Backbone bond lengths (Angstrom), bond angles and torsions (degrees), N, CA, C in turn:
res aa  C-N    CA-C-N  psi(-1)  N-CA   C-N-CA  omega(-1)  CA-C   N-CA-C  phi
1 M - - - 1.445 - - 1.527 110.52 -
2 D 1.330 117.64 -35.99 1.468 120.58 178.68 1.521 111.36 -60.18
3 E 1.326 116.22 -37.38 1.462 119.57 179.72 1.527 110.39 -62.90
4 F 1.332 116.90 -43.73 1.460 121.44 178.45 1.529 110.14 -60.35
5 L 1.329 116.83 -48.02 1.465 120.69 -178.70 1.522 111.22 -63.59
6 N 1.307 117.00 -37.17 1.459 119.75 178.25 1.522 111.47 -69.31
7 L 1.328 117.88 -33.49 1.462 120.53 175.13 1.525 110.69 -66.48
8 V 1.325 116.53 -40.97 1.464 120.34 176.55 1.524 109.69 -63.73
9 A 1.320 117.26 -42.70 1.460 120.89 177.54 1.528 110.69 -60.21
10 D 1.319 116.96 -39.46 1.461 121.27 178.25 1.527 110.62 -64.08
11 I 1.315 117.06 -44.33 1.468 121.02 178.43 1.520 110.45 -59.70
12 L 1.329 116.15 -39.07 1.456 120.80 -177.65 1.532 113.04 -87.28
13 H 1.342 116.20 2.61 1.471 122.12 -179.01 1.526 110.95 57.21
14 R 1.333 115.11 46.38 1.464 121.75 176.91 1.524 108.06 -115.61
15 E 1.311 116.58 164.26 1.464 121.75 177.96 1.533 109.77 -65.09
16 E 1.348 115.77 144.82 1.465 119.45 173.71 1.516 109.27 -58.38
17 N 1.294 115.98 148.04 1.466 123.64 -179.60 1.526 112.71 62.78
18 S 1.329 118.07 19.76 1.463 120.56 179.56 1.524 112.41 -95.22
19 I 1.334 116.76 -2.96 1.461 120.28 178.63 1.518 109.01 -126.94
20 S 1.318 115.08 160.17 1.467 119.79 177.33 1.522 108.72 -135.78
21 L 1.301 115.50 170.17 1.468 120.04 -179.61 1.522 112.19 -65.36
22 Q 1.315 117.75 -22.08 1.459 121.08 -179.89 1.529 111.97 -79.65
23 D 1.325 117.61 -14.08 1.463 121.57 -179.50 1.521 110.99 -72.88
24 D 1.315 115.54 147.87 1.455 121.33 169.94 1.518 106.01 -99.19
25 F 1.341 116.09 88.32 1.456 120.94 -172.04 1.513 112.38 -61.76
26 R 1.323 118.49 -20.94 1.465 120.63 178.32 1.523 111.62 -67.79
27 E 1.324 117.60 -14.95 1.459 120.71 177.68 1.523 112.69 -90.73
28 Y 1.327 117.80 -4.43 1.460 121.06 176.27 1.525 109.26 -67.39
29 N 1.309 116.35 145.25 1.468 120.30 177.08 1.523 111.85 -60.23
30 E 1.329 116.81 -28.54 1.466 121.15 -177.81 1.529 112.56 -76.00
31 W 1.327 117.53 -14.54 1.470 120.51 -176.78 1.524 109.12 -79.52
32 D 1.324 115.85 123.57 1.457 121.80 175.06 1.523 107.56 -153.99
33 S 1.300 116.79 -174.93 1.461 120.16 -176.84 1.521 111.73 -62.93
34 L 1.332 117.63 -31.70 1.466 120.17 178.26 1.520 111.74 -71.47
35 A 1.318 118.20 -28.27 1.461 121.34 175.73 1.523 110.45 -77.96
36 A 1.320 116.93 -28.53 1.464 120.71 -178.41 1.527 111.53 -66.52
37 L 1.310 117.91 -35.99 1.468 120.91 -176.67 1.530 112.95 -62.60
38 P 1.325 119.67 -53.26 1.469 118.00 178.25 1.528 112.27 -66.37
39 F 1.326 117.07 -29.44 1.461 120.09 176.57 1.527 109.98 -63.91
40 L 1.318 117.43 -46.94 1.467 120.78 178.36 1.520 111.38 -63.25
41 A 1.318 117.49 -40.55 1.450 120.44 177.02 1.523 111.29 -62.36
42 M 1.337 116.13 -39.00 1.467 120.46 179.99 1.529 110.70 -64.30
43 I 1.326 118.01 -45.47 1.463 118.67 -177.24 1.515 112.05 -74.70
44 N 1.334 116.78 -19.25 1.462 120.67 175.40 1.524 111.71 -85.77
45 G 1.325 117.24 -5.92 1.465 121.73 176.84 1.509 113.68 79.92
46 E 1.297 117.73 23.89 1.468 120.24 -179.52 1.492 111.04 -95.33
């Protein structure tokens, strides 16, 4: 699970281990449509 969270942190240009599963990452200032694309690709395994 840490690897997944660190990948999300990387997509959002945040420090590793700076997010948790309880966070609503869509409320981060870094979250936008450009962040959504690599996130969707990551969860689709591409």
